[in-house]
C-alpha positions in Angstrom: -15.3 -49.6 109.7 -17.8 -50.1 112.5 -17.7 -46.6 114.0 -16.7 -43.2 113.0 -15.1 -40.8 115.4 -17.4 -38.0 116.1 -14.6 -35.4 115.7 -13.7 -36.7 112.2 -17.3 -36.5 111.0 -18.3 -33.1 112.3 -15.7 -30.7 110.9 -15.8 -27.4 109.2 -17.6 -24.2 109.7 -21.3 -23.6 109.9 -21.1 -22.3 106.4 -19.7 -25.6 105.2 -22.5 -27.5 107.0 -25.1 -25.3 105.3 -23.5 -25.8 102.0 -23.5 -29.5 102.6 -27.2 -29.6 102.9 -27.5 -28.5 99.3 -25.6 -31.6 98.1 -27.7 -34.1 96.3 -28.3 -37.2 98.4 -28.2 -39.1 95.1 -24.5 -38.3 94.8 -23.9 -40.3 98.0 -26.0 -43.2 96.8 -23.5 -44.2 94.1 -20.4 -43.4 96.1 -18.1 -45.9 97.8 -18.5 -44.0 101.1 -20.2 -45.9 104.0 -23.9 -45.6 104.4 -24.1 -43.4 107.5 -26.6 -43.6 110.4 -26.8 -41.0 113.1 -27.0 -42.0 116.7 -28.2 -39.7 119.5 -27.5 -41.1 123.0 -25.6 -40.7 126.2 -21.8 -41.1 126.3 -21.4 -38.9 129.4 -23.6 -38.0 132.3 -25.7 -40.3 134.5 -26.7 -42.7 131.7 -23.3 -42.9 130.0 -23.1 -46.7 130.6 -26.0 -47.3 128.3 -24.3 -45.5 125.4 -21.3 -47.7 125.9 -23.5 -50.8 125.8 -25.2 -49.5 122.7 -21.8 -49.2 120.9 -20.9 -52.7 121.9 -24.1 -54.1 120.4 -23.9 -51.9 117.3 -20.3 -52.9 116.6 -21.0 -56.6 116.9 -23.9 -56.3 114.4 -21.8 -54.2 112.0 -19.0 -56.8 112.0 -21.6 -59.5 111.0 -23.2 -57.2 108.4 -19.9 -56.5 106.8 -18.9 -60.2 106.9 -22.1 -60.8 105.0 -21.3 -58.4 102.2 -22.5 -55.2 103.7 -25.5 -53.3 102.3 -25.5 -54.1 98.6 -21.7 -54.1 98.7 -21.3 -50.9 100.8 -20.3 -50.6 104.5 -22.7 -49.4 107.1 -21.4 -47.0 109.7 -22.6 -44.6 112.4 -21.9 -41.2 113.8 -22.6 -41.2 117.6 -23.4 -37.8 119.1 -23.4 -37.5 122.9 -26.8 -36.2 124.1 -26.3 -37.1 127.8 -30.0 -38.2 127.2 -30.9 -34.5 127.8 -33.8 -33.2 125.7 -31.9 -29.9 125.1 -29.0 -31.8 123.6 -31.1 -34.3 121.6 -32.9 -31.3 119.9 -29.6 -29.8 118.9 -28.3 -33.2 117.6 -31.6 -33.6 115.6 -31.0 -30.3 113.9 -27.5 -31.4 113.0 -28.5 -34.8 111.6 -31.4 -33.5 109.4 -29.0 -31.0 107.9 -26.4 -33.6 107.0 -27.2 -35.3 103.7 -25.0 -38.3 104.6 -27.3 -39.3 107.5 -30.0 -41.6 106.1 -31.6 -42.8 109.4 -31.3 -41.8 113.1 -31.2 -44.2 116.1 -32.0 -43.0 119.6 -32.3 -41.2 121.9 -31.9 -43.4 125.1 -34.8 -42.0 127.1 -38.3 -41.4 125.7 -38.3 -37.7 126.9 -35.1 -37.0 125.1 -36.4 -38.6 121.9 -39.8 -37.1 122.0 -38.4 -33.6 122.4 -36.6 -34.1 119.1 -39.3 -35.9 117.3 -40.9 -32.8 115.7 -37.5 -31.9 114.1 -37.1 -35.4 112.6 -40.7 -35.4 111.4 -40.4 -32.0 109.7 -37.0 -33.0 108.3 -38.2 -36.3 106.9 -35.6 -38.4 108.7 -36.6 -41.6 110.5 -36.1 -41.5 114.2 -35.6 -45.1 115.2 -36.1 -45.0 119.0 -35.2 -48.6 119.8 -35.3 -48.1 123.6 -38.2 -45.7 123.7 -41.0 -47.5 125.5 -43.3 -44.4 126.1 -46.5 -45.3 124.3 -46.7 -41.8 122.8 -43.3 -41.9 121.2 -44.5 -43.4 117.9 -47.5 -41.1 117.9 -45.1 -38.2 117.0 -45.4 -38.9 113.3 -44.9 -41.4 110.6 -41.1 -41.0 110.8 -41.1 -42.4 114.4 -40.5 -46.2 114.7 -39.5 -48.4 117.6 -38.5 -51.9 118.5 -39.0 -51.1 122.2 -41.9 -52.8 123.9 -44.3 -50.1 124.9 -44.9 -49.5 128.6 -48.6 -50.0 127.9 -47.7 -53.6 127.1 -44.7 -54.2 129.5 -46.0 -52.9 132.9 -49.1 -55.1 133.0 -46.8 -58.1 132.5 -44.8 -57.0 135.6 -48.1 -56.4 137.5 -49.3 -59.9 136.6 -46.0 -61.4 137.8 -46.2 -59.5 141.1 -49.9 -59.9 141.9 -51.1 -63.1 140.1 -47.9 -65.2 140.3 -46.2 -64.0 143.5 -49.5 -63.3 145.3 -48.6 -59.7 146.5 -51.7 -57.7 147.5 -50.3 -54.5 149.2 -47.7 -52.8 147.0 -45.3 -49.9 147.4 -44.1 -48.4 144.2 -40.9 -46.4 143.8 -40.3 -44.9 140.4 -38.0 -42.5 138.5 -39.7 -39.1 138.5 -39.4 -38.7 134.7 -42.0 -38.9 132.0 -41.0 -42.5 131.4 -41.1 -43.4 135.1 -44.5 -41.7 135.7 -46.0 -43.3 132.7 -44.7 -46.7 133.7 -46.0 -46.2 137.2 -49.5 -45.4 135.9 -49.7 -48.4 133.7 -48.3 -50.7 136.5 -50.6 -49.3 139.2 -53.7 -49.5 137.0 -52.9 -53.1 136.0 -52.1 -54.1 139.6 -55.4 -52.7 140.8 -57.3 -54.6 138.1 -55.6 -57.8 139.3 -56.8 -57.1 142.9 -53.8 -55.4 144.6 -53.8 -52.2 146.6 -51.1 -49.6 146.1 -50.4 -48.4 149.6 -47.7 -45.9 148.7 -46.2 -44.4 145.6 -42.9 -42.4 145.7 -41.0 -40.7 142.9 -37.3 -39.9 142.9 -34.9 -37.9 140.7 -32.2 -39.6 138.7 -29.4 -38.0 140.7 -30.8 -39.1 144.1 -28.5 -41.3 146.2 -30.1 -41.3 149.7 -33.4 -43.1 149.7 -33.6 -43.9 153.4 -36.3 -41.4 154.4 -38.5 -42.5 151.5 -37.9 -46.2 152.4 -38.9 -45.4 156.1 -42.2 -44.1 154.8 -42.5 -47.3 152.7 -41.8 -49.4 155.7 -44.4 -47.6 157.8 -47.0 -48.3 155.1 -46.4 -52.1 155.7 -46.6 -53.4 152.1 -46.0 -57.0 151.3 -44.1 -56.1 148.2 -41.9 -53.3 146.9 -41.9 -52.5 143.1 -39.0 -50.6 141.5 -39.5 -48.8 138.2 -35.8 -47.9 138.0 -32.6 -48.4 136.0 -30.1 -50.8 137.3 -27.8 -48.3 139.1 -30.6 -46.7 141.1 -32.5 -49.9 141.5 -29.5 -51.6 143.1 -28.9 -48.7 145.4 -32.6 -48.7 146.5 -32.4 -52.4 147.2 -29.3 -52.0 149.4 -30.8 -49.2 151.4 -34.2 -51.0 151.7 -32.5 -53.9 153.5 -30.5 -51.4 155.6 -33.7 -49.8 157.0 -35.2 -53.3 157.7 -37.5 -53.8 154.7 -37.5 -57.6 154.1 -40.5 -57.6 151.8 -40.4 -59.1 148.3 -38.9 -56.8 145.7 -40.1 -56.8 142.1 -38.3 -54.7 139.4 -39.0 -53.5 135.9 -37.0 -55.0 133.0 -34.9 -51.8 132.9 -32.8 -53.1 135.9 -31.9 -56.3 134.0 -28.1 -56.3 133.7 -25.1 -58.0 135.3 -24.4 -54.5 136.7 -27.5 -54.8 138.8 -26.1 -57.9 140.5 -22.7 -56.4 140.9 -23.9 -53.1 142.4 -26.6 -54.7 144.5 -24.7 -57.6 146.0 -26.5 -59.6 148.6 -29.3 -57.0 148.8 -30.7 -58.0 145.3 -30.8 -61.7 146.2 -34.4 -62.9 145.6 -35.4 -59.8 143.6 -37.9 -60.7 140.9 -37.6 -59.2 137.4 -39.6 -59.4 134.3 -37.5 -59.1 131.2 -37.5 -59.3 127.4 -34.1 -60.9 127.2 -32.6 -63.9 129.0 -29.3 -65.5 127.9 -30.4 -69.0 128.7 -33.1 -68.8 126.0 -32.2 -71.6 123.6 -33.3 -69.8 120.4 -30.6 -69.7 117.8 -30.8 -65.9 117.5 -30.0 -65.5 121.2 -27.2 -68.1 121.3 -25.5 -66.6 118.2 -25.6 -63.2 119.7 -24.1 -64.3 123.0 -21.4 -66.4 121.4 -20.4 -63.5 119.1 -20.5 -61.0 121.9 -18.3 -63.0 124.2 -15.8 -63.6 121.4 -15.6 -60.0 120.5 -15.4 -58.6 124.0 -13.1 -61.2 125.7 -15.8 -63.2 127.5 -17.9 -60.3 128.7 -21.5 -61.3 129.3 -24.0 -59.2 127.3 -27.1 -57.7 128.8 -30.4 -56.5 127.5 -29.2 -53.1 126.3 -26.4 -54.8 124.3 -29.1 -56.9 122.8 -31.4 -54.0 122.0 -28.6 -52.2 120.2 -27.6 -55.3 118.3 -31.2 -55.9 117.1 -31.6 -52.2 116.2 -28.5 -52.2 114.0 -29.6 -55.4 112.2 -33.1 -53.9 111.7 -31.6 -50.7 110.3 -29.5 -52.8 107.9 -32.6 -54.7 106.8 -34.5 -51.5 106.2 -31.7 -49.8 104.3 -31.3 -52.8 102.1 -34.9 -52.2 101.0 -35.0 -48.4 101.0 -31.5 -47.6 99.9 -30.3 -44.1 100.9 -33.4 -42.1 100.3 -34.9 -41.0 103.6 -38.6 -41.3 102.6 -37.9 -44.7 101.0 -36.3 -45.8 104.2 -39.4 -44.7 106.1 -41.6 -46.8 103.7 -39.2 -49.7 104.1 -40.2 -50.1 107.7 -43.7 -51.1 106.5 -42.2 -53.7 104.1 -39.5 -55.4 106.2 -40.5 -58.9 107.4 -39.3 -61.5 109.9 -35.9 -59.9 110.6 -33.9 -62.3 113.0 -34.0 -60.7 116.4 -32.7 -61.5 119.9 -35.8 -59.9 121.6 -38.5 -60.9 119.1 -37.3 -64.0 117.3 -38.6 -62.9 113.9 -39.4 -59.1 113.9 -42.1 -57.5 111.8 -43.6 -54.1 112.4 -47.2 -53.4 113.1 -47.7 -50.6 110.7 -50.5 -48.9 112.7 -48.4 -48.6 116.0 -45.0 -48.5 114.2 -43.8 -51.0 116.8 -42.9 -54.7 116.8 -45.3 -57.1 118.5 -44.6 -60.3 120.3 -41.5 -59.8 122.5 -40.5 -62.7 124.6 -41.3 -62.4 128.3 -39.1 -64.2 130.9 -40.0 -64.1 134.7 -36.7 -64.2 136.6 -35.5 -64.1 140.1 -32.0 -63.5 141.5 -30.7 -66.7 143.1 -27.2 -67.2 144.4 -26.1 -64.0 142.7 -27.4 -64.9 139.3 -30.5 -64.3 137.3 -32.5 -67.5 136.9 -35.9 -68.4 135.6 -38.4 -68.3 138.5 -39.4 -71.8 139.5 -42.7 -70.9 141.1 -41.4 -71.3 144.6 -41.9 -68.5 147.1 -39.0 -66.2 147.9 
């Protein structure tokens, strides 16, 4: 059983939920019921596609975990609550999860702001919040129950800056970024690193997630005459910006954060994303066994569908959760402590993943410098665009 319908899990009155909190978690430890994880993430709203991708990665990992005997003979399952990646919703979900004695660990939320709004609740409730896509450097500073396999923006954005400035030779940059906490933090780390490498930031523009017409912004970018445009975006808005940039006559090199890396970016962007440069933590042509096993299993389960980075993040997160629960059992504090003990978990993104206890993040993610060529992502060959 790889997933549990939300409606079948959350039943009964408030009184029943309150009564449930008094149940001993030890009673569940010896039961034949699945070990249950809580997931807070978007299934509707502007980021709904990421929730769908999470479920694909989770379910593939759960199939493999069950085939390998489960968790000490028990199934692992999850309850997915739709937050729309909205901090108000993620807070309500956190309150629900900490009150449910069946939930031994939480995964999510998708965005760092949604996760960080809920972090105090998880910390007070003693339930690990495993924010596996939360790259904001302050996420894991919320307490010792916050852990992440996401590469911090403090580490990732300087890699993109080095690619743009040191490898591609761009010296005058325009930066467009999502006007969210994640986007602004990423912008600051990128800009600071680019300046250290000798580039000038000639214009910086933020935009809201719902924005669809970027032409007036792009005209201001064009007038600043940069030699490169940097997108700190997700794949849907990144593709739209690239299309409109070409429409207003911007022919400069475009570099984009790893958050655009997806087949959907190519599909939505079409010819406009040709020659766009992307730094990413995941690339399917990586010959490592962990990567090739994941891709083969994903294609088999999903009828030839190509996985992307967010599928891989979710797959890795579920495998890490399984490894931690095997050590910590169903006790919430023991699971927190197990994050300090787990070693060399096979991972698509990291190879062998071990947490740095001080930062509560995994070090050593792979870094691939890609370019879109003939409608496909390819390793950059060092040739100018």
